[in-house]
Backbone as ProteinMPNN parsed JSONL, in Angstrom:
{"seq_chain_A": "MTARKTSTPTRRKKAATPAAATKASAPPATATAETAPAPLARVPMDVRWGDLDAFNHVNNATFLVYVQEARLDWLKDVEGRWFDETMMPVVAAASMNYRRQLAWPAKIVVELFATRVGTSSITIGHRIVDAQDAGQLYADGEVVMVWVDPASGRSVPLPDAIRAACQSAAVTSNHVSTR", "coords_chain_A": {"N_chain_A": [[156.698, 126.896, 132.093], [153.869, 125.811, 130.559], [150.958, 124.038, 131.246], [149.79, 121.656, 129.115], [146.725, 121.297, 127.715], [144.947, 118.43, 127.226], [142.717, 117.14, 124.962], [139.929, 115.093, 124.986], [138.33, 113.128, 122.639], [134.968, 113.879, 121.959], [132.061, 112.013, 122.135], [129.864, 111.848, 119.539], [126.403, 111.881, 118.973], [125.06, 109.562, 116.842], [123.808, 110.601, 113.837], [120.522, 110.34, 112.649], [119.961, 108.362, 109.856], [118.726, 109.066, 106.535], [117.487, 106.777, 105.534], [116.885, 105.354, 107.855], [115.099, 107.106, 109.072], [113.087, 107.108, 107.169], [112.35, 104.432, 107.218], [111.245, 104.201, 109.759], [108.993, 105.817, 109.562], [107.614, 104.776, 107.494], [104.72, 103.504, 105.836], [102.822, 100.564, 106.76], [103.448, 97.483, 105.038], [101.671, 96.633, 102.05], [98.692, 94.697, 102.101], [98.891, 91.142, 102.479], [98.272, 88.057, 100.687], [96.813, 86.539, 102.505], [95.76, 88.431, 104.287], [94.522, 90.351, 102.796], [91.703, 92.294, 101.675], [88.666, 91.059, 100.09], [89.194, 90.381, 96.675], [88.786, 92.908, 94.157], [89.364, 92.447, 91.583], [91.125, 89.97, 89.691], [93.556, 89.849, 87.53], [94.965, 88.203, 84.919], [98.11, 88.339, 83.225], [100.558, 88.419, 80.606], [104.053, 88.723, 80.779], [105.751, 90.804, 78.638], [108.319, 90.736, 76.148], [109.127, 93.256, 75.391], [108.731, 94.68, 77.712], [110.985, 94.676, 79.2], [113.993, 96.145, 80.597], [117.276, 97.646, 80.175], [118.684, 96.083, 81.94], [117.666, 93.625, 81.743], [115.348, 92.917, 83.129], [111.91, 93.436, 84.134], [110.965, 96.742, 83.575], [110.747, 99.317, 86.024], [108.678, 101.247, 85.735], [106.875, 99.9, 84.184], [105.524, 98.19, 85.864], [103.592, 99.857, 86.972], [102.052, 100.264, 84.724], [101.017, 97.685, 84.326], [99.331, 97.564, 86.575], [97.594, 99.67, 85.993], [96.344, 98.667, 83.665], [95.005, 96.503, 84.798], [93.232, 97.843, 86.543], [91.621, 99.182, 84.658], [90.532, 96.979, 83.35], [88.968, 95.955, 85.419], [87.239, 98.183, 85.872], [85.824, 98.389, 83.43], [83.947, 96.403, 83.612], [82.336, 97.144, 85.697], [79.094, 97.516, 86.783], [76.663, 99.914, 85.962], [76.572, 103.541, 86.206], [79.591, 105.164, 86.14], [81.283, 106.839, 84.914], [81.147, 109.678, 82.972], [80.227, 112.689, 81.161], [80.132, 114.383, 83.317], [81.57, 113.351, 85.399], [84.615, 111.744, 86.234], [87.244, 109.361, 86.808], [90.408, 110.106, 88.295], [93.885, 109.568, 88.802], [95.199, 110.216, 91.867], [97.271, 109.614, 93.542], [99.987, 107.307, 93.645], [101.606, 104.34, 94.612], [104.327, 102.061, 94.66], [105.779, 99.161, 95.704], [108.618, 97.457, 95.179], [109.234, 94.161, 95.213], [110.521, 91.909, 94.199], [112.575, 90.946, 91.481], [111.366, 90.797, 88.144], [111.231, 88.831, 85.328], [111.383, 88.045, 81.786], [110.443, 85.122, 80.049], [107.204, 85.317, 81.592], [104.256, 84.66, 83.5], [101.843, 86.535, 85.057], [99.678, 87.691, 87.731], [97.576, 90.351, 88.406], [96.313, 91.577, 91.285], [93.591, 93.309, 92.624], [92.225, 95.3, 95.222], [89.882, 96.957, 97.337], [90.966, 99.203, 99.674], [90.172, 101.398, 101.016], [87.227, 103.246, 101.01], [86.08, 106.269, 100.203], [84.508, 109.553, 100.433], [84.716, 110.87, 97.941], [86.633, 109.425, 96.764], [88.607, 106.445, 96.168], [90.74, 104.049, 97.531], [92.815, 101.843, 96.081], [94.284, 98.877, 96.632], [97.049, 96.992, 95.385], [98.511, 93.983, 94.123], [101.113, 92.278, 92.566], [101.582, 89.186, 91.407], [102.998, 85.878, 90.913], [101.575, 83.848, 88.382], [101.287, 81.109, 88.773], [101.973, 80.741, 91.411], [100.799, 82.358, 93.944], [102.043, 83.179, 96.208], [104.434, 84.141, 95.47], [105.489, 87.138, 95.38], [105.824, 89.966, 93.424], [105.454, 92.734, 93.394], [103.815, 95.352, 95.27], [101.362, 97.709, 96.464], [99.546, 100.807, 96.334], [96.873, 102.74, 94.861], [95.355, 105.883, 94.726], [92.296, 106.897, 93.682], [90.414, 109.575, 92.543], [87.238, 110.9, 92.004], [86.292, 113.316, 89.715], [84.824, 116.382, 88.476], [85.108, 116.947, 85.147], [84.935, 119.465, 83.915], [85.242, 121.44, 85.911], [87.274, 120.452, 87.497], [87.022, 119.884, 90.122], [86.43, 117.747, 92.967], [83.937, 115.179, 93.018], [81.099, 113.391, 94.374], [81.728, 109.934, 95.095], [80.844, 107.612, 92.658], [77.778, 105.731, 92.83], [77.846, 103.252, 91.592], [80.526, 102.44, 91.767], [80.869, 102.318, 94.506], [79.017, 100.275, 95.059], [80.198, 98.158, 93.645], [82.484, 97.73, 95.162], [81.329, 96.937, 97.585], [80.078, 94.628, 96.728], [82.299, 93.057, 96.101], [83.23, 92.608, 98.627], [81.415, 90.81, 99.542], [81.414, 88.702, 97.672], [83.95, 87.278, 95.618], [84.041, 88.854, 92.861], [85.154, 89.327, 90.3], [87.037, 87.884, 88.042], [89.27, 88.098, 85.641], [89.253, 86.999, 82.243], [91.219, 87.419, 80.441]], "CA_chain_A": [[156.106, 125.863, 131.323], [152.418, 125.779, 130.729], [150.394, 122.699, 131.087], [149.054, 121.475, 127.873], [145.443, 120.67, 127.943], [144.651, 117.409, 126.222], [141.269, 116.988, 124.81], [139.473, 113.759, 124.614], [137.254, 113.284, 121.662], [133.621, 113.703, 122.497], [131.25, 111.119, 121.312], [128.679, 112.484, 118.975], [125.287, 111.0, 118.701], [124.967, 109.244, 115.426], [122.628, 111.218, 113.234], [119.634, 109.384, 111.989], [120.126, 108.361, 108.403], [117.434, 109.191, 105.869], [116.868, 105.463, 105.426], [116.317, 105.016, 109.161], [113.928, 107.955, 109.264], [112.056, 106.62, 106.258], [111.898, 103.138, 107.696], [110.413, 104.393, 110.939], [107.728, 106.464, 109.24], [107.006, 104.142, 106.323], [103.475, 102.821, 106.142], [102.974, 99.121, 106.733], [103.392, 96.887, 103.699], [100.337, 96.331, 101.562], [98.178, 93.418, 102.575], [99.307, 89.901, 101.845], [97.14, 87.271, 100.192], [96.033, 86.072, 103.637], [95.112, 89.519, 105.006], [93.918, 91.292, 101.857], [90.251, 92.211, 101.52], [88.254, 90.307, 98.902], [89.662, 91.09, 95.474], [87.893, 93.518, 93.179], [89.701, 91.793, 90.323], [92.373, 89.218, 89.539], [93.737, 89.977, 86.086], [96.178, 87.547, 84.439], [98.841, 89.026, 82.152], [101.855, 87.891, 80.202], [105.156, 89.68, 80.69], [106.18, 90.897, 77.24], [109.748, 90.98, 75.987], [109.286, 94.708, 75.322], [108.617, 95.253, 79.056], [112.288, 94.6, 79.851], [114.901, 97.277, 80.464], [118.655, 97.297, 79.81], [119.2, 95.112, 82.899], [116.984, 92.384, 81.406], [114.185, 92.631, 83.966], [110.809, 94.35, 83.846], [111.218, 98.127, 83.974], [109.929, 99.713, 87.169], [107.475, 101.97, 85.31], [105.954, 98.944, 83.58], [104.674, 97.657, 86.925], [102.442, 100.764, 87.068], [101.216, 99.995, 83.547], [100.273, 96.457, 84.632], [98.27, 97.903, 87.53], [96.624, 100.489, 85.254], [95.566, 97.772, 82.807], [94.112, 95.727, 85.667], [92.151, 98.741, 86.986], [90.716, 99.395, 83.53], [89.827, 95.716, 83.146], [87.934, 95.913, 86.451], [86.264, 99.258, 85.668], [84.965, 98.157, 82.255], [82.886, 95.478, 83.984], [81.508, 97.683, 86.782], [77.749, 97.803, 86.291], [76.13, 101.211, 86.365], [77.23, 104.763, 85.748], [80.759, 105.567, 86.938], [82.082, 107.732, 84.072], [80.412, 110.38, 81.923], [80.721, 114.057, 80.96], [80.114, 115.12, 84.58], [82.454, 112.718, 86.394], [85.613, 110.8, 85.731], [88.272, 109.091, 87.813], [91.797, 110.491, 88.034], [94.814, 109.032, 89.786], [95.714, 111.29, 92.716], [98.529, 109.145, 94.146], [100.319, 105.914, 93.337], [102.824, 103.834, 95.239], [104.69, 100.712, 94.241], [106.881, 98.552, 96.439], [109.199, 96.415, 94.333], [109.62, 93.106, 96.139], [111.335, 90.888, 93.547], [112.743, 91.207, 90.05], [110.479, 90.045, 87.262], [111.91, 88.661, 84.036], [110.622, 87.458, 80.684], [108.976, 85.091, 79.99], [106.51, 85.053, 82.859], [102.817, 84.905, 83.575], [101.561, 87.168, 86.339], [98.299, 88.079, 88.027], [97.461, 91.599, 89.173], [95.17, 91.526, 92.179], [93.142, 94.622, 93.086], [91.263, 95.258, 96.309], [89.589, 98.27, 97.918], [91.441, 99.321, 101.048], [89.439, 102.514, 101.615], [86.214, 103.857, 100.161], [85.81, 107.563, 100.8], [83.4, 110.358, 99.925], [84.908, 111.11, 96.502], [87.805, 108.67, 96.313], [88.783, 105.057, 96.559], [92.122, 103.598, 97.547], [92.852, 100.485, 95.551], [95.528, 98.157, 96.848], [97.372, 96.082, 94.295], [99.583, 93.005, 94.281], [101.502, 91.595, 91.329], [102.073, 87.891, 91.854], [103.199, 84.855, 89.896], [100.303, 83.214, 88.036], [101.253, 79.75, 89.306], [102.263, 80.738, 92.845], [100.416, 83.678, 94.46], [102.963, 83.532, 97.282], [105.593, 84.772, 94.824], [105.083, 88.535, 95.243], [106.771, 90.817, 92.697], [105.27, 94.135, 93.785], [102.534, 95.697, 95.867], [101.225, 99.14, 96.726], [98.168, 101.277, 96.223], [96.558, 103.896, 94.034], [94.179, 106.636, 95.154], [91.55, 107.452, 92.549], [89.432, 110.57, 92.948], [86.303, 111.244, 90.94], [86.228, 114.766, 89.546], [84.055, 116.979, 87.382], [86.136, 117.353, 84.189], [84.821, 120.886, 83.579], [85.751, 122.295, 86.989], [88.427, 119.843, 88.136], [86.712, 119.663, 91.541], [85.977, 116.396, 93.279], [82.501, 114.907, 93.08], [80.867, 112.181, 95.165], [82.057, 108.643, 94.501], [79.639, 107.061, 92.033], [77.14, 104.6, 93.495], [78.274, 102.015, 90.924], [81.838, 102.07, 92.317], [80.607, 101.928, 95.899], [78.341, 98.975, 95.007], [81.173, 97.154, 93.196], [83.351, 97.447, 96.315], [80.536, 96.171, 98.538], [79.874, 93.313, 96.124], [83.557, 92.316, 96.248], [83.341, 92.213, 100.032], [80.521, 89.673, 99.729], [81.914, 87.625, 96.817], [85.04, 87.661, 94.713], [83.178, 88.937, 91.693], [85.753, 89.633, 89.0], [88.284, 87.235, 87.639], [89.348, 88.355, 84.205], [89.631, 85.872, 81.384], [92.094, 87.994, 79.421]], "C_chain_A": [[154.604, 125.83, 131.585], [151.925, 124.359, 130.495], [149.569, 122.657, 129.817], [147.765, 120.716, 128.146], [145.208, 119.639, 126.839], [143.146, 117.279, 126.133], [140.964, 115.546, 124.437], [138.33, 113.936, 123.635], [135.896, 113.046, 122.312], [132.86, 112.791, 121.553], [130.031, 111.876, 120.823], [127.608, 111.441, 118.777], [125.217, 110.785, 117.21], [123.674, 109.843, 114.877], [121.798, 110.137, 112.562], [119.828, 109.49, 110.492], [118.765, 108.545, 107.756], [116.722, 107.847, 105.772], [116.211, 105.074, 106.742], [115.058, 105.839, 109.417], [112.782, 107.47, 108.384], [111.475, 105.318, 106.764], [110.939, 103.3, 108.862], [109.048, 104.966, 110.582], [107.018, 105.823, 108.055], [105.709, 103.45, 106.72], [103.692, 101.317, 106.114], [102.833, 98.603, 105.315], [101.943, 96.6, 103.339], [99.955, 94.917, 101.974], [98.712, 92.235, 101.79], [98.065, 89.155, 101.38], [96.233, 86.835, 101.343], [95.24, 87.198, 104.307], [94.404, 90.514, 104.093], [92.4, 91.164, 101.876], [89.928, 91.394, 100.267], [88.667, 91.075, 97.655], [88.528, 91.708, 94.659], [88.093, 92.812, 91.843], [91.001, 91.023, 90.473], [92.576, 89.126, 88.033], [95.047, 89.317, 85.663], [96.793, 88.328, 83.281], [100.109, 88.251, 81.833], [102.875, 89.014, 80.26], [105.637, 89.641, 79.242], [107.669, 91.21, 77.188], [110.03, 92.483, 75.968], [109.158, 95.403, 76.675], [109.967, 95.337, 79.765], [113.095, 95.874, 79.642], [116.305, 96.767, 80.147], [119.261, 96.263, 80.752], [118.485, 93.773, 82.789], [115.942, 91.951, 82.445], [113.122, 93.685, 83.684], [111.116, 95.725, 84.415], [110.256, 98.528, 85.076], [108.643, 100.43, 86.757], [106.432, 101.022, 84.723], [105.045, 98.317, 84.626], [103.428, 98.529, 87.083], [101.497, 100.586, 85.877], [100.397, 98.72, 83.772], [99.085, 96.766, 85.548], [97.191, 98.746, 86.853], [95.739, 99.61, 84.376], [94.581, 96.955, 83.634], [92.946, 96.59, 86.151], [91.139, 98.952, 85.868], [89.91, 98.14, 83.224], [88.694, 95.586, 84.167], [86.842, 96.944, 86.163], [85.32, 98.986, 84.493], [83.798, 97.228, 82.573], [82.033, 95.953, 85.155], [80.154, 98.065, 86.191], [77.27, 99.143, 86.829], [77.011, 102.351, 85.871], [78.389, 105.128, 86.676], [81.64, 106.556, 86.185], [81.159, 108.371, 83.048], [80.953, 111.798, 81.816], [80.755, 114.878, 82.242], [81.035, 114.537, 85.657], [83.397, 111.734, 85.728], [86.656, 110.555, 86.817], [89.635, 109.603, 87.354], [92.664, 109.879, 89.141], [95.395, 110.22, 90.56], [97.049, 110.909, 93.344], [98.73, 107.693, 93.755], [101.598, 105.54, 94.067], [103.055, 102.403, 94.772], [105.897, 100.286, 95.058], [107.39, 97.385, 95.599], [109.8, 95.356, 95.245], [110.595, 92.098, 95.531], [111.439, 91.233, 92.066], [111.828, 90.279, 89.266], [111.129, 90.004, 85.888], [110.929, 88.102, 83.004], [111.214, 86.104, 80.376], [108.391, 84.814, 81.366], [105.024, 85.328, 82.681], [102.553, 85.419, 84.98], [100.062, 87.361, 86.515], [98.382, 89.372, 88.823], [96.171, 91.498, 89.97], [94.865, 92.943, 92.664], [92.149, 94.435, 94.22], [91.097, 96.654, 96.88], [90.074, 98.278, 99.361], [90.751, 100.465, 101.778], [88.451, 103.057, 100.593], [85.802, 105.141, 100.849], [84.608, 108.251, 100.187], [83.495, 110.563, 98.423], [86.069, 110.3, 95.944], [87.755, 107.232, 96.795], [90.278, 104.773, 96.543], [92.101, 102.133, 97.151], [94.236, 99.906, 95.794], [95.778, 97.237, 95.669], [98.541, 95.185, 94.675], [99.854, 92.407, 92.915], [102.197, 90.32, 91.766], [102.277, 86.958, 90.668], [101.875, 84.14, 89.644], [100.176, 81.805, 88.615], [101.407, 79.687, 90.817], [102.0, 82.137, 93.407], [101.279, 84.109, 95.64], [104.226, 84.202, 96.768], [105.195, 86.213, 94.484], [106.171, 89.342, 94.55], [106.674, 92.269, 93.132], [103.912, 94.304, 94.448], [102.509, 97.197, 96.116], [99.775, 99.538, 96.662], [98.08, 102.513, 95.344], [95.321, 104.556, 94.623], [93.558, 107.233, 93.905], [90.478, 108.377, 93.102], [88.523, 110.838, 91.755], [86.154, 112.756, 90.912], [85.268, 115.136, 88.43], [85.091, 117.478, 86.383], [86.099, 118.846, 83.833], [85.464, 121.763, 84.648], [87.038, 121.765, 87.613], [88.21, 119.583, 89.618], [86.201, 118.239, 91.764], [84.453, 116.343, 93.348], [82.311, 113.638, 93.904], [81.219, 110.91, 94.373], [80.789, 108.048, 93.895], [79.104, 105.847, 92.792], [77.593, 103.274, 92.894], [79.612, 101.52, 91.478], [81.674, 101.588, 93.757], [79.979, 100.527, 95.941], [79.313, 97.872, 94.583], [82.11, 96.771, 94.337], [82.61, 96.618, 97.356], [80.3, 94.754, 98.032], [81.124, 92.452, 96.268], [83.724, 91.83, 97.678], [82.494, 90.969, 100.309], [81.024, 88.46, 98.93], [83.095, 88.142, 96.019], [84.419, 87.651, 93.326], [83.866, 89.126, 90.355], [87.081, 88.917, 88.83], [88.323, 87.35, 86.129], [89.745, 87.092, 83.457], [90.514, 86.341, 80.244], [92.871, 86.953, 78.699]], "O_chain_A": [[154.161, 125.823, 132.733], [152.432, 123.616, 129.654], [148.762, 123.541, 129.531], [147.758, 119.635, 128.735], [145.268, 119.965, 125.653], [142.429, 117.31, 127.134], [141.678, 114.905, 123.666], [137.473, 114.804, 123.806], [135.72, 112.125, 123.11], [133.027, 112.829, 120.334], [129.278, 112.461, 121.602], [127.878, 110.283, 118.459], [125.307, 111.727, 116.423], [122.588, 109.605, 115.407], [122.312, 109.172, 111.997], [119.854, 110.586, 109.934], [117.747, 108.214, 108.364], [115.501, 107.777, 105.909], [115.108, 104.528, 106.751], [114.065, 105.318, 109.925], [111.633, 107.43, 108.823], [110.261, 105.117, 106.745], [109.927, 102.603, 108.936], [108.052, 104.639, 111.227], [105.944, 106.271, 107.655], [105.608, 102.88, 107.806], [104.651, 100.844, 105.505], [102.169, 99.224, 104.486], [101.104, 96.358, 104.206], [100.815, 94.058, 102.168], [98.953, 92.325, 100.586], [96.94, 89.576, 101.652], [95.016, 86.767, 101.176], [94.16, 86.95, 104.841], [93.748, 91.433, 104.582], [91.865, 90.072, 102.066], [90.82, 91.08, 99.479], [88.504, 92.293, 97.593], [87.462, 91.115, 94.493], [87.151, 92.604, 91.079], [91.864, 91.379, 91.276], [91.851, 88.408, 87.345], [96.124, 89.807, 86.003], [96.08, 88.905, 82.46], [100.654, 87.532, 82.671], [102.593, 90.134, 79.836], [105.896, 88.57, 78.693], [108.208, 91.868, 78.077], [111.06, 92.928, 76.473], [109.447, 96.595, 76.78], [110.088, 95.989, 80.803], [112.916, 96.588, 78.656], [116.49, 95.58, 79.879], [120.254, 95.625, 80.403], [118.668, 92.891, 83.628], [115.689, 90.758, 82.615], [113.406, 94.71, 83.065], [111.481, 95.861, 85.583], [109.091, 98.132, 85.07], [107.607, 100.226, 87.39], [105.236, 101.314, 84.761], [103.912, 97.949, 84.316], [102.333, 98.011, 87.302], [100.283, 100.739, 86.014], [99.211, 98.682, 83.444], [97.973, 96.289, 85.32], [96.003, 98.555, 87.112], [94.522, 99.788, 84.345], [93.445, 96.74, 83.212], [91.803, 96.134, 86.171], [89.932, 98.905, 86.105], [88.732, 98.228, 82.877], [87.592, 95.159, 83.824], [85.655, 96.619, 86.203], [84.138, 99.323, 84.563], [82.776, 97.256, 81.887], [81.109, 95.254, 85.568], [80.073, 98.832, 85.231], [77.452, 99.458, 88.004], [78.036, 102.15, 85.22], [78.182, 105.372, 87.865], [82.623, 107.058, 86.731], [80.457, 107.662, 82.327], [82.034, 112.082, 82.332], [81.343, 115.959, 82.262], [81.253, 115.157, 86.698], [83.037, 111.007, 84.803], [86.922, 111.428, 87.642], [89.969, 109.538, 86.171], [92.213, 109.703, 90.273], [96.006, 111.114, 89.974], [97.867, 111.779, 93.644], [97.771, 106.946, 93.559], [102.547, 106.321, 94.131], [102.117, 101.645, 94.525], [106.914, 100.979, 95.092], [106.654, 96.431, 95.346], [110.762, 95.622, 95.965], [111.4, 91.501, 96.246], [110.493, 91.754, 91.475], [111.558, 89.146, 89.664], [111.529, 91.038, 85.353], [109.798, 87.738, 83.327], [112.435, 85.963, 80.444], [109.016, 84.156, 82.199], [104.607, 86.116, 81.832], [102.982, 84.821, 85.967], [99.285, 87.213, 85.572], [99.147, 89.482, 89.78], [95.084, 91.353, 89.41], [95.766, 93.682, 93.063], [91.325, 93.521, 94.187], [92.043, 97.441, 96.909], [89.645, 97.458, 100.172], [90.74, 100.506, 103.009], [88.811, 103.296, 99.44], [85.243, 105.115, 101.946], [83.793, 107.625, 99.51], [82.499, 110.451, 97.707], [86.447, 110.469, 94.785], [86.988, 106.862, 97.684], [90.991, 105.211, 95.64], [91.462, 101.301, 97.794], [95.229, 100.377, 95.24], [94.84, 96.759, 95.03], [99.43, 95.569, 95.435], [98.921, 92.068, 92.186], [103.249, 90.351, 92.404], [101.794, 87.215, 89.566], [101.134, 83.856, 90.585], [99.068, 81.358, 88.914], [101.02, 78.699, 91.442], [102.873, 83.002, 93.353], [101.253, 85.276, 96.032], [104.997, 84.766, 97.544], [104.63, 86.471, 93.421], [107.306, 89.399, 95.023], [107.687, 92.96, 93.23], [102.988, 93.52, 94.227], [103.531, 97.871, 95.989], [98.88, 98.726, 96.902], [99.06, 103.222, 95.118], [94.356, 103.88, 94.978], [94.203, 107.977, 93.166], [89.732, 108.012, 94.011], [88.995, 110.984, 90.627], [85.922, 113.394, 91.939], [84.943, 114.325, 87.563], [85.888, 118.351, 86.725], [87.13, 119.423, 83.487], [86.156, 122.728, 84.324], [87.809, 122.531, 88.193], [89.119, 119.111, 90.302], [85.621, 117.618, 90.873], [83.786, 117.321, 93.687], [83.265, 112.888, 94.11], [81.03, 110.836, 93.159], [79.759, 107.989, 94.567], [79.869, 105.042, 93.324], [77.711, 102.278, 93.609], [79.808, 100.316, 91.641], [82.262, 100.587, 94.166], [80.365, 99.695, 96.762], [79.253, 96.764, 95.114], [82.488, 95.606, 94.462], [83.184, 95.702, 97.946], [80.319, 93.798, 98.807], [81.025, 91.253, 96.529], [84.294, 90.765, 97.916], [82.812, 90.175, 101.195], [81.057, 87.341, 99.44], [83.204, 89.344, 95.78], [84.282, 86.603, 92.694], [83.185, 89.084, 89.331], [88.101, 89.303, 89.401], [87.498, 86.762, 85.429], [90.471, 86.24, 83.969], [90.547, 85.712, 79.187], [93.656, 87.275, 77.807]]}, "name": "protein", "num_of_chains": 1, "seq": "MTARKTSTPTRRKKAATPAAATKASAPPATATAETAPAPLARVPMDVRWGDLDAFNHVNNATFLVYVQEARLDWLKDVEGRWFDETMMPVVAAASMNYRRQLAWPAKIVVELFATRVGTSSITIGHRIVDAQDAGQLYADGEVVMVWVDPASGRSVPLPDAIRAACQSAAVTSNHVSTR"}
């Protein structure tokens, strides 16, 4: 008779889940109203019925459209040369953190603020909040805009007008849209 060897199950280390790995390496949340730099712009908008998706809330891609409209509203009022045949801004990266569902009808405000001003780029933080209660955060994130030469596609120095607009915002909250 041979002795039968019994095996005891070995405990395996639980593998890190992708969510856990992402959580650990995720950047900190975008600034809150209390910690955000001075706004470059605060742009009020109405949520349109056409912004809704099949689940009856604002489609995720529409949040990026709101932020794009706010950036353009801010840029149109920047004094000085920031766009011409030798330089133009392009979006190099965009992130959006969806914090709360947004439904129709609603009035929102898109807040923009410079979180980093570089040699040829600017990182613009954004917050989408309720127009009546800025503590009601629907989404936040940031967009990196790089100025490029349209002919070559290579980056060019950040225009002085953009740099000055960011410095001006740091001194005063200079742009509240009356859309």
